[in-house]
C-alpha positions as CSV (number, residue, x, y, z in Angstrom):
1,M,150.9,-152.3,32.5
2,F,151.8,-150.8,29.1
3,E,149.7,-147.9,28.0
4,L,148.9,-146.5,24.6
5,K,150.8,-143.4,24.0
6,N,149.1,-140.3,22.2
7,L,150.2,-139.8,18.5
8,P,153.2,-137.6,18.2
9,F,151.5,-135.6,15.5
10,E,148.1,-134.2,14.9
11,K,145.7,-136.8,13.5
12,N,144.9,-134.6,10.4
13,S,148.6,-133.8,9.6
14,L,149.4,-136.6,7.6
15,E,146.6,-136.4,5.2
16,G,148.7,-137.1,2.0
17,F,149.8,-140.5,3.5
18,I,147.3,-141.5,6.3
19,S,144.0,-139.9,6.8
20,E,142.5,-139.0,10.1
21,K,139.8,-141.5,9.6
22,T,142.5,-144.2,9.3
23,L,144.4,-143.0,12.3
24,D,141.0,-143.2,14.2
25,F,140.8,-146.7,13.2
26,H,144.5,-147.8,13.3
27,H,145.6,-146.1,16.3
28,G,142.4,-145.7,18.3
29,K,141.1,-149.3,17.8
30,H,143.8,-151.6,16.3
31,H,146.8,-150.3,18.5
32,Q,144.5,-150.0,21.5
33,A,143.5,-153.5,21.1
34,Y,146.9,-154.8,20.8
35,T,147.8,-152.8,24.0
36,D,144.9,-154.2,25.9
37,K,145.6,-157.8,24.8
38,F,149.2,-157.7,25.6
39,N,148.6,-156.4,29.1
40,K,145.8,-159.2,29.5
41,A,148.5,-161.8,28.2
42,L,151.2,-160.5,30.6
43,E,148.8,-160.9,33.4
44,D,147.6,-164.3,32.6
45,G,151.2,-165.5,32.2
46,K,152.3,-163.8,35.4
47,I,154.9,-161.9,33.6
48,E,155.8,-158.7,35.7
49,N,158.3,-155.9,35.7
50,K,159.8,-156.5,32.2
51,T,160.3,-154.2,29.4
52,C,159.3,-155.1,25.9
53,E,162.8,-155.4,25.0
54,E,163.4,-158.1,27.7
55,I,160.3,-159.9,26.8
56,F,161.3,-159.9,23.1
57,S,164.7,-161.4,23.9
58,Q,163.1,-164.4,25.3
59,I,159.9,-164.3,23.2
60,S,160.3,-168.1,22.3
61,N,159.5,-169.0,25.9
62,Y,156.2,-167.2,25.9
63,S,152.8,-167.7,24.3
64,K,151.7,-166.7,20.8
65,T,149.4,-164.3,22.4
66,V,152.3,-162.5,24.1
67,R,154.2,-162.6,20.9
68,N,151.6,-161.2,18.5
69,N,150.1,-158.7,20.8
70,G,153.5,-157.5,22.3
71,G,154.7,-157.1,18.9
72,G,151.7,-155.3,17.7
73,F,151.9,-152.9,20.7
74,W,155.6,-152.2,20.3
75,N,155.8,-152.1,16.5
76,H,152.9,-149.7,16.0
77,Q,154.5,-147.3,18.6
78,F,157.9,-147.5,16.8
79,F,156.0,-146.7,13.4
80,W,154.1,-143.7,14.8
81,E,157.3,-142.3,16.2
82,S,159.1,-142.8,12.8
83,L,156.5,-140.4,11.2
84,S,156.4,-136.6,11.0
85,S,154.1,-134.0,9.4
86,D,157.1,-131.8,8.5
87,F,159.0,-133.0,5.4
88,Q,162.5,-134.0,6.2
89,K,165.4,-135.3,4.4
90,P,168.1,-137.6,5.9
91,E,171.3,-135.8,7.0
92,N,174.4,-136.3,9.0
93,N,175.1,-139.8,10.3
94,I,172.0,-141.5,8.9
95,L,172.7,-140.1,5.4
96,E,176.3,-141.2,5.5
97,K,175.3,-144.7,6.8
98,I,172.7,-145.0,3.8
99,N,175.2,-143.9,1.3
100,S,177.9,-146.4,2.6
101,S,175.5,-149.2,3.0
102,F,173.5,-148.9,-0.3
103,G,175.6,-146.8,-2.5
104,S,173.0,-143.8,-2.6
105,Y,169.8,-142.6,-1.1
106,E,168.1,-143.2,-4.3
107,I,169.2,-146.8,-4.3
108,F,168.1,-147.2,-0.7
109,L,164.7,-145.9,-1.6
110,E,164.3,-148.4,-4.6
111,E,165.5,-151.4,-2.3
112,F,163.1,-150.3,0.4
113,K,160.2,-149.9,-1.9
114,N,160.9,-153.3,-3.4
115,S,161.0,-155.0,-0.2
116,A,157.7,-153.6,0.9
117,V,155.9,-154.2,-2.3
118,S,157.1,-157.8,-2.5
119,L,156.2,-158.6,1.3
120,F,153.4,-161.3,0.9
121,G,150.5,-160.8,3.3
122,S,150.8,-158.8,6.4
123,G,154.0,-157.5,8.0
124,W,156.6,-154.8,8.4
125,V,159.6,-153.6,6.5
126,W,162.6,-152.4,8.7
127,L,165.7,-150.3,8.2
128,V,168.1,-151.7,10.8
129,E,171.8,-151.4,11.8
130,N,173.7,-154.6,12.2
131,S,176.4,-155.4,14.5
132,E,179.0,-154.3,12.1
133,G,177.3,-150.8,11.9
134,N,176.0,-151.3,8.4
135,L,172.3,-150.7,7.4
136,E,170.1,-153.5,6.0
137,I,166.5,-153.7,5.0
138,I,164.6,-156.7,6.3
139,Q,161.0,-157.9,6.4
140,T,159.1,-159.4,9.3
141,K,155.7,-161.3,9.1
142,D,152.7,-160.6,11.2
143,Q,153.8,-158.6,14.4
144,D,157.2,-159.9,14.6
145,N,160.3,-157.5,14.9
146,P,164.1,-157.6,14.8
147,L,164.4,-157.7,18.7
148,M,162.7,-161.1,19.0
149,D,165.0,-163.9,19.8
150,F,164.2,-166.1,16.8
151,I,164.7,-163.1,14.5
152,I,168.3,-162.5,16.1
153,E,169.1,-166.2,15.8
154,K,168.2,-165.9,12.0
155,N,169.7,-162.5,11.1
156,G,172.1,-161.6,14.0
157,K,171.7,-158.7,16.4
158,Q,170.2,-155.7,14.6
159,K,169.1,-152.3,15.9
160,P,165.7,-151.0,14.4
161,L,165.9,-147.6,13.0
162,L,162.9,-147.2,10.8
163,V,159.7,-149.3,9.9
164,L,156.8,-149.2,7.5
165,D,153.6,-151.0,8.4
166,V,152.3,-152.9,5.4
167,W,149.3,-154.6,7.0
168,E,146.5,-154.0,4.7
169,H,144.5,-152.1,7.5
170,A,147.3,-149.5,7.6
171,Y,146.4,-148.3,4.1
172,Y,143.2,-149.8,2.7
173,L,140.7,-146.9,3.6
174,D,143.1,-144.5,1.9
175,F,144.7,-146.5,-1.0
176,Q,142.4,-149.5,-1.3
177,N,144.6,-152.3,-2.9
178,K,147.3,-149.8,-4.2
179,R,150.1,-150.7,-1.8
180,P,152.7,-149.2,-4.0
181,D,151.1,-145.7,-3.8
182,Y,151.0,-146.0,0.0
183,I,154.7,-147.0,0.0
184,E,155.6,-144.1,-2.2
185,K,154.0,-141.5,0.0
186,F,155.8,-142.9,3.1
187,F,159.1,-141.2,2.2
188,D,157.5,-137.8,2.3
189,Y,156.5,-138.3,6.1
190,I,159.5,-139.9,7.7
191,N,160.9,-138.5,10.8
192,W,164.6,-138.6,10.0
193,Q,165.5,-136.7,13.1
194,K,164.1,-139.6,15.1
195,V,165.9,-142.2,13.0
196,E,169.2,-140.3,13.5
197,S,168.7,-140.3,17.3
198,R,168.1,-144.1,17.2
199,I,171.6,-144.5,15.6
200,L,173.0,-142.7,18.7
201,D,171.0,-144.4,21.4
């Protein structure tokens, strides 16, 4: 059984980006629903003693219910852990990789923003490290993620480092239809220390 973890920050600490009201709704209801439905789908499919990563590596063998709710469960947890209430800047390995992969941090920002703005409908925008050690920005639709077998088949093996949720429910209470404003604020609340640790994992 998978459990919904507590948020790694106080619910009122991201007010410039995500309000407490949105977190009550997004974490307390949406993420909880994905967790519950994922567990139910695993029980129905008699899928036992597997990690999310193991399930995703064979996701094409499972039902859409497992895929959608498993992705919803895992992606949201990865997103919450990517955020911090303390303003941080990328340093050390992650900054070096950003500069070598994109040319500069400023170019990375623009490319990430453009990817997030241009994603049609619901989905996620990821910063990933490819098998050569270079960083890339990719989009996934709905609740898909880079660990799923059909995404690996398309893009090659990639390690997720950072993600932004661009489903409408992630920002509508705070920004209405102004997705670009939500995306802009994201960069003030990234937990770069966590991103750095994901490179080293």
